[in-house]
N, C-alpha and C positions, 0 to 999 in steps of 0.2 A: 521452580521457575516455570510453572505451567502458564501459558498464555502471555508471558512477558514479551515474546517476540512480536506480538501485535502492536505493542506500544513503541518498540524500537522501529518497526516498519512505518508507523505513523510519524515518528520523529524524523526519519530519513526523508519521507515523502514531503513533509511540511518544509523542511530545510531546503529541499530541492525546489519546491514551488516558490519559496520566498526569494532564493538566490536567482532563479531564472526570471521571475517577474521584475525584481530590482535591476537586474542586468539589462533587460529590455527597456525598462523605464529610463535608465541612465543613458543608454545608447540612442534611443529614438526620441526621448523627451516628450512622449505622449502615450496615452493609454488607449488602446483600441479594444473593442470587444473580442476581436480575433486573438489578440495576445492573451487575454484572460482565458479564453476557451482552450487555446493551445497549452497554456500552463496547467489548466485543470485536467486536461487529458494526460499531460505528463505526470501530474500528481497521482492520478488513478493508476496509471501504468507502473510507476515507481512503487506505489503502495502494494499493488498486487505481487509484483516480482519480489520485492524485499520481504513481504510477508511469507511467501513461499520459501525463499532462501533462508530466512531466519528461523522458520519452522523446521526446516531440515537440520539446521545447525543445532537447534534445541533438542531435536530427537537424537542426534549424534551425541550431544553432551549428556543427555539422560541415560543413554545406553552405556556410555563410558562410565558414568557414575555407578550404574548397576554392576558393571564388571569388577569394579574395585570393591 
């Protein structure tokens, strides 16, 4: 499972971006460049944080597998 956490992090960040953008589009009924920039910053932050968290989880999982 080496490197699989990057794909999970990208999936989580993409879903967060889509849900946030659609929510703002449904609530405000218009698209501003400000909304897109805020959602892009949210995407980057969620991707970085989830990549770190999933990387730690993968390290723990690999260490546990070595112990067994």
